[in-house]
N, C-alpha and C positions, 0 to 999 in steps of 0.2 A: 671388538666390541662395537655395538651398533647403538649409539646413543640418539637423543632427539636431534633433528635438524636444526640448523642455525636459523634464527628468525630472518625473514626476507623483508624487503621493503614493503611488499604487499601486505604482510601482517600488521604493519603500523597504520597502514591506510585502513584496513578493516577494523583495527581496534579504534582508530579515531571515528570512524563512521558509527560504530556501536556505541561509543561515548555520546555521541550527538543524538542518535536516534533511539537509543535503548536496545536491550536484547530482543531478538526475534522470538515471539511466541510460537509454541507448537500449535498445529492445527487441532481441532477437536479429534477424539478417538475415532469417530466415525469415518473421518478422511483417510484413515489409514487401513480400512476394510475393503471388502469387495464392492466394486462399482460394476454393475451390469451395463454394458453398452453393445450395441449392435449397429448396423448400418443406419437404421432409424425404424421408429415406431410409426405406423401410419395413422394412428388416431389415439384419442385420448382413452377410449375403450380398450384398445389393444395394449396400451402401456400400463393400464390398470390391471388387466388380465394377467400380463406377465408379472407384474408384482405380486398378485394374488398367487399365481402358481409358484413362485420362488418360496413363499411362505408355506404353502400347502406341502411342498416338497421338502420343507425344513432345510432349504439351502441358505446359509448365512449370506446376508445381503445388507449392505448399508447405504448405498445410493444407486439410483437408476438414472441413465442418461438418455435424454432425448436429443439425438442428433438431428441433422438436417432435414428439410422438406416439411417441417411443421407449418410453413407458410402456404402450403398448397397452391392454388391458383393465384394468390394475391401478390406473386412475384418474390424473387429471391431476396430475402431480407429478414430481419429479426421481428416477425410478427406472427401471431397464431391464426390460422385459419379457422374461423368458427364453425365451418362445416365439419371438420375432423376433430377440432379441439373446442368444443363449445363453451367451456368454462375453465380456463387454466388455473384460476384461483382455487376452484374446488378440486382440480386434479392435485395441486400441491397439498391442500389440506387433507384429502383422502389419502394420499401417500403417507403423510405424516401420522395422521390419526388411527388409520386402519392397518397400515403396514409398518409403521415406525421407520420409514425411509426418507431420505433427502432426495430431491430432484436436482440434477445438474442439466442445464440447457446449453448446448453448443450454439453460441451466438454467432451468426455469420454476418460479418458487417458489409455486406454488399447490398446495395440498394438499386435494384433493376428498375426500369422504367415504369413497371407495374406497381410498385410499392407506393404507398401513402407517403413515405418519407422522401422518394424522389419528386413526387408531384408537389 
């Protein structure tokens, strides 16, 4: 007979933590779906075109990821290059309204000497 394992000291610690903080909530349903990620999109236009293509091909998609290099010549850091991404707020709005997608941005917390954060 294989029954449940005996409680460990860690079970008590976790139970105590949950009593203090409350139960952890699940993420929204979209977070468990398909997230499209590639090495990076080169521009706002390319990212929007990829989102449109997924919809045209009827491929289920819940989020699209903008990985690194969105800072262009501004230096390695979390800032949008306006030459490639002229309106990040409009990008997010268009993904949400036209394609029903979430945007996830890989934030690289490195501030090289070119960045406005470093200066």
